[in-house]
C-alpha positions as CSV (number, residue, x, y, z in Angstrom):
1,X,136.4,213.0,20.8
2,X,137.7,210.4,23.3
3,X,134.2,210.0,24.7
4,X,132.8,209.3,21.3
5,X,135.5,206.7,20.6
6,X,134.7,204.9,23.9
7,X,131.0,204.9,23.2
8,X,131.5,203.4,19.8
9,X,133.9,200.8,21.1
10,X,131.4,199.8,23.8
11,X,128.6,199.6,21.2
12,X,130.8,197.4,18.9
13,X,131.7,195.1,21.7
14,X,128.1,194.7,22.8
15,X,126.9,193.9,19.3
16,X,129.7,191.4,18.9
17,X,128.5,189.7,22.2
18,X,125.0,189.4,20.9
19,X,123.5,192.4,22.7
20,X,121.1,194.5,20.7
21,X,119.3,197.7,21.5
22,X,115.6,197.9,20.8
23,X,113.6,201.1,20.7
24,X,110.1,201.9,21.8
25,X,107.2,201.1,19.6
26,X,107.7,197.4,19.3
27,X,105.1,195.7,17.2
28,X,105.0,192.6,19.4
29,X,101.8,191.9,21.1
30,X,101.6,191.6,24.9
31,X,98.9,189.4,26.2
32,X,97.5,190.4,29.5
33,X,95.9,187.6,31.5
34,X,93.6,188.1,34.4
35,X,94.5,186.4,37.6
36,X,92.0,183.8,38.7
37,X,89.3,185.2,40.8
38,X,88.6,183.7,44.2
39,X,85.2,182.5,45.1
40,X,83.2,183.9,48.0
41,X,83.5,180.6,49.7
42,X,87.3,180.6,49.5
43,X,87.5,184.1,50.8
44,X,85.2,183.2,53.7
45,X,87.4,180.2,54.5
46,X,90.6,182.3,54.3
47,X,89.0,184.9,56.6
48,X,88.0,182.2,59.1
49,X,91.5,180.7,59.1
50,X,93.0,184.1,59.8
51,X,90.6,184.5,62.8
52,X,91.4,181.0,64.1
53,X,95.1,181.6,63.8
54,X,94.8,184.9,65.7
55,X,95.8,187.1,62.8
56,X,92.6,189.1,63.2
57,X,90.3,189.7,66.1
58,X,86.7,188.4,66.3
59,X,85.5,192.0,65.7
60,X,87.6,192.3,62.6
61,X,86.5,188.9,61.4
62,X,82.8,189.8,61.8
63,X,83.3,193.2,60.0
64,X,85.2,191.7,57.1
65,X,82.8,188.8,56.8
66,X,79.8,191.2,56.7
67,X,81.6,193.4,54.1
68,X,82.4,190.4,51.9
69,X,78.8,189.2,52.0
70,X,77.5,192.6,51.2
71,X,79.9,193.3,48.3
72,X,79.1,189.9,46.7
73,X,75.3,190.2,47.0
74,X,75.2,193.0,44.4
């Protein structure tokens, strides 16, 4: 009984402060936007920068460059 009274008191306080509880099944629409796609040129530039800064090795650079060019040629 005491638990019910505390729960109701908390609910009344929250409503008085402007809090509202919403349930599932809202009818509001959510718009999903795709993130901008990068161009092949930009990906190659980024890859080359990573190589020049020493983030990746020459071997990794060549493999990733080849994979990028192959994946975009389809």
